[in-house]
C-alpha positions in Angstrom: 52.4 110.8 71.4 51.2 107.4 73.0 53.4 107.8 76.0 51.6 111.3 76.6 48.3 109.5 76.8 49.4 106.7 79.1 51.0 109.0 81.5 48.1 111.4 81.6 46.0 108.2 82.3 48.1 107.2 85.1 48.0 110.5 86.3 44.0 110.5 86.6 44.1 106.9 88.4 46.4 108.5 90.9 44.2 111.4 91.3 41.3 109.2 91.7 43.0 107.3 94.4 44.0 110.2 96.3 40.3 111.2 96.5 39.5 108.0 97.6 41.9 107.9 100.4 40.8 111.1 101.3 37.2 110.1 101.8 38.4 107.2 103.8 40.6 109.6 106.0 43.9 108.2 105.0 45.5 111.5 104.7 49.1 110.2 104.5 48.3 108.1 101.4 46.1 110.6 99.9 49.2 113.0 99.9 51.4 110.3 98.4 48.8 109.8 95.4 48.6 113.5 94.9 52.3 113.6 94.7 52.5 110.4 92.3 49.7 111.8 90.2 51.6 115.4 90.0 54.6 113.6 88.8 53.0 111.8 86.3 50.9 114.7 85.1 54.3 116.7 85.1 55.9 114.1 82.9 53.0 113.9 80.4 53.3 117.7 80.0 56.9 117.6 79.5 56.7 115.0 76.8 54.0 116.9 75.2 55.7 120.0 75.0 58.8 118.2 74.0 56.9 116.9 71.1 55.1 119.8 70.2 58.5 121.7 69.7 59.7 119.0 67.2 56.9 119.1 64.9 
């Protein structure tokens, strides 16, 4: 379950970086950070769902 929390926190960090980049007007980096945040969030959800089914 620890991996789910770590990936969730990483997703939040990536999304915060996307907001900061968007405010600064660096749209390419903001899009990249949103993509990375989405990947981390999807991985956290998949791990959570997998762990939930095994219990």
